[in-house]
Structures are given as C-alpha cells and as structure tokens.
DOBA-453584 format. One line per field, with one value per atom (N, C-alpha, C): residue number from 1; residue in three letters; atom name; x, y, z. Coordinates in steps of 0.2 Angstrom, whole numbers. Layout:
! DOBA-453584
k c(NUM ...)
r c(ALA ...)
a c(CA ...)
X c(X ...)
Y c(Y ...)
Z c(Z ...)
This chain:
! DOBA-453584
k c(1 1 1 2 2 2 3 3 3 4 4 4 5 5 5 6 6 6 7 7 7 8 8 8 9 9 9 10 10 10 11 11 11 12 12 12 13 13 13 14 14 14 15 15 15 16 16 16 17 17 17 18 18 18 19 19 19 20 20 20 21 21 21 22 22 22 23 23 23 24 24 24 25 25 25 26 26 26 27 27 27 28 28 28 29 29 29 30 30 30 31 31 31 32 32 32 33 33 33 34 34 34 35 35 35 36 36 36 37 37 37 38 38 38 39 39 39 40 40 40 41 41 41 42 42 42 43 43 43 44 44 44 45 45 45 46 46 46 47 47 47 48 48 48 49 49 49 50 50 50 51 51 51 52 52 52 53 53 53 54 54 54 55 55 55 56 56 56 57 57 57 58 58 58 59 59 59 60 60 60 61 61 61 62 62 62 63 63 63 64 64 64 65 65 65 66 66 66 67 67 67 68 68 68 69 69 69 70 70 70 71 71 71 72 72 72 73 73 73 74 74 74 75 75 75 76 76 76 77 77 77 78 78 78 79 79 79 80 80 80 81 81 81 82 82 82 83 83 83 84 84 84 85 85 85 86 86 86 87 87 87 88 88 88 89 89 89 90 90 90 91 91 91)
r c(MET MET MET GLN GLN GLN LYS LYS LYS LYS LYS LYS ARG ARG ARG GLU GLU GLU ARG ARG ARG LEU LEU LEU GLU GLU GLU ILE ILE ILE ILE ILE ILE ASN ASN ASN ASP ASP ASP ILE ILE ILE LEU LEU LEU ASP ASP ASP ILE ILE ILE ILE ILE ILE ARG ARG ARG SER SER SER ASN ASN ASN ASN ASN ASN ASN ASN ASN SER SER SER ILE ILE ILE LYS LYS LYS PRO PRO PRO THR THR THR PRO PRO PRO LEU LEU LEU LEU LEU LEU ARG ARG ARG PHE PHE PHE SER SER SER ASN ASN ASN MET MET MET SER SER SER THR THR THR GLN GLN GLN ARG ARG ARG PHE PHE PHE ASN ASN ASN ASP ASP ASP TYR TYR TYR TYR TYR TYR ASN ASN ASN GLU GLU GLU LEU LEU LEU ILE ILE ILE GLU GLU GLU LYS LYS LYS GLU GLU GLU PHE PHE PHE ILE ILE ILE ARG ARG ARG GLU GLU GLU ASP ASP ASP HIS HIS HIS ASP ASP ASP LYS LYS LYS ASN ASN ASN GLY GLY GLY ARG ARG ARG LYS LYS LYS PHE PHE PHE ILE ILE ILE THR THR THR LEU LEU LEU THR THR THR ASP ASP ASP LYS LYS LYS GLY GLY GLY PHE PHE PHE GLN GLN GLN PHE PHE PHE LEU LEU LEU GLN GLN GLN LYS LYS LYS TYR TYR TYR GLN GLN GLN SER SER SER ILE ILE ILE LEU LEU LEU GLY GLY GLY PHE PHE PHE VAL VAL VAL GLU GLU GLU GLU GLU GLU PHE PHE PHE ASP ASP ASP LEU LEU LEU)
a c(N CA C N CA C N CA C N CA C N CA C N CA C N CA C N CA C N CA C N CA C N CA C N CA C N CA C N CA C N CA C N CA C N CA C N CA C N CA C N CA C N CA C N CA C N CA C N CA C N CA C N CA C N CA C N CA C N CA C N CA C N CA C N CA C N CA C N CA C N CA C N CA C N CA C N CA C N CA C N CA C N CA C N CA C N CA C N CA C N CA C N CA C N CA C N CA C N CA C N CA C N CA C N CA C N CA C N CA C N CA C N CA C N CA C N CA C N CA C N CA C N CA C N CA C N CA C N CA C N CA C N CA C N CA C N CA C N CA C N CA C N CA C N CA C N CA C N CA C N CA C N CA C N CA C N CA C N CA C N CA C N CA C N CA C N CA C N CA C N CA C N CA C N CA C N CA C N CA C N CA C N CA C)
X c(144 137 134 128 125 121 121 118 111 107 100 98 93 91 88 89 86 79 76 69 68 72 71 73 78 80 74 71 65 59 58 53 55 61 64 63 65 64 57 52 45 43 44 42 46 52 56 53 51 48 42 37 31 33 38 39 42 46 50 45 39 34 29 31 26 21 23 19 12 13 7 8 7 9 4 2 -2 1 -3 0 4 3 6 13 14 21 25 22 25 28 24 26 32 32 37 44 43 49 52 48 51 55 54 59 58 52 50 45 44 39 32 27 20 18 20 18 22 28 33 30 29 27 20 16 9 10 15 16 18 23 26 20 17 12 6 4 -1 1 8 11 11 13 14 7 2 -5 -7 -6 -8 -5 2 5 5 0 -1 5 9 15 13 8 5 -3 -6 -13 -15 -21 -24 -29 -28 -33 -35 -41 -45 -46 -45 -47 -54 -56 -64 -66 -61 -63 -62 -61 -60 -53 -48 -42 -38 -35 -31 -24 -23 -16 -13 -7 -4 0 -1 2 5 10 13 9 9 6 12 10 15 20 18 22 27 25 29 35 33 38 43 41 45 50 47 51 57 56 61 66 64 69 73 70 74 79 76 81 87 86 92 97 94 98 102 99 102 108 107 112 118 116 121 126 123 126 131 128 132 138 137 142 148 145 150 155 152 157 159 158 161 159 153 150 148)
Y c(12 14 13 10 8 14 15 21 19 25 24 22 18 16 22 22 27 25 29 28 22 22 16 9 9 3 1 5 4 1 4 1 -6 -6 -13 -18 -16 -21 -23 -19 -20 -25 -23 -28 -35 -35 -41 -45 -42 -46 -50 -46 -49 -55 -53 -59 -65 -64 -70 -74 -71 -75 -77 -80 -83 -78 -71 -66 -65 -67 -66 -66 -60 -59 -55 -56 -52 -45 -40 -33 -33 -36 -36 -39 -45 -48 -43 -41 -36 -30 -27 -22 -24 -29 -32 -33 -36 -38 -32 -27 -20 -16 -18 -14 -7 -4 3 4 11 13 12 11 10 16 22 28 28 27 27 21 15 10 11 14 16 21 26 31 27 22 18 14 11 6 9 15 19 21 23 25 19 13 8 5 6 4 9 16 21 20 19 18 11 7 0 -5 -4 -9 -15 -14 -19 -19 -24 -24 -28 -26 -30 -35 -42 -47 -50 -53 -56 -63 -67 -74 -75 -81 -83 -81 -80 -79 -71 -67 -60 -57 -62 -60 -56 -51 -47 -50 -50 -52 -47 -46 -41 -45 -43 -46 -41 -43 -39 -39 -33 -33 -34 -34 -34 -28 -23 -16 -17 -20 -22 -27 -32 -36 -33 -28 -25 -20 -17 -13 -17 -23 -27 -29 -30 -32 -26 -20 -14 -12 -13 -11 -15 -22 -26 -24 -22 -19 -13 -9 -3 -5 -9 -11 -15 -18 -21 -16 -11 -5 -2 -1 3 -1 -8 -12 -13 -13 -14 -8 -2 4 6 2 3 10 11 18 18)
Z c(16 17 10 10 4 1 -5 -9 -9 -10 -11 -18 -18 -25 -29 -35 -40 -42 -44 -46 -51 -56 -61 -58 -53 -49 -45 -42 -38 -42 -48 -52 -55 -57 -59 -53 -47 -42 -41 -41 -40 -45 -51 -57 -57 -55 -55 -49 -43 -38 -40 -44 -47 -52 -56 -61 -58 -53 -49 -45 -44 -40 -45 -51 -56 -58 -59 -61 -57 -51 -47 -39 -36 -29 -26 -20 -16 -14 -13 -12 -6 0 6 5 3 2 -3 -8 -13 -9 -5 -1 4 7 11 7 1 -3 -6 -7 -10 -5 1 6 6 6 6 12 13 18 14 17 14 10 12 8 1 2 -4 -9 -6 -10 -14 -10 -13 -19 -18 -24 -30 -29 -35 -37 -33 -35 -39 -37 -41 -47 -48 -54 -59 -56 -61 -63 -59 -61 -67 -65 -70 -77 -77 -83 -86 -83 -85 -86 -81 -80 -77 -72 -68 -68 -66 -65 -59 -57 -51 -54 -52 -53 -47 -47 -41 -43 -38 -39 -37 -37 -36 -29 -24 -17 -16 -21 -21 -18 -18 -16 -21 -20 -25 -26 -32 -34 -39 -39 -44 -49 -55 -61 -66 -69 -74 -81 -84 -91 -96 -102 -107 -107 -105 -105 -99 -93 -88 -90 -93 -96 -100 -105 -109 -105 -100 -96 -93 -91 -88 -93 -99 -104 -106 -107 -109 -103 -97 -92 -91 -93 -93 -98 -104 -110 -107 -104 -101 -97 -92 -87 -91 -96 -100 -104 -106 -109 -104 -99 -93 -91 -90 -89 -94 -100 -106 -107 -105 -105 -99 -94 -87 -84 -85 -83 -76)
C-alpha cells in the first residue's frame, strides 16, 4: 500500500511540476499532474500564491500561466538538501 504524501512533498511536487515545464504551465495541466482533488489543489495553490512561491502571469491573449518565483526555486533547492540529509543518515 502506498503511503500518503506529506505536506512538504506535495508542495515540492507542485513546484517541481512547474519547473520541469520550463517554469510555465497552465493551471489545468498543473492540477492534473499534481494528482489531487480540485479542492485540495486549490488550497495548496492559494497558499503558494499567498506565500509568493508561485505567481500568475498572462500572455498577450489573456491566458493564465503559473511560474515559480525566486522563493519557489529556493524552496526546491533547500528541500533537496533536506532529502539528501535524510538519505545520508538513513532516516
């Protein structure tokens, strides 16, 4: 049985999805790739906007795209450091 993702894992997954799509993705594909319910996704999405990890940009046709901020990139780097620490000590 697969364990549930923890909060930080979910945040990392959302930010990593954005980064892996050339730091620009529409909201609907982001929701699909995040593998969450719409309500749960919206909770995380709003928190990430509020904490300035991501931002909404619009193209010339008014389409919304989600991109990472510097703070979002920093989170991804520090999260990888934490994972390295956990693996190093076999925790």
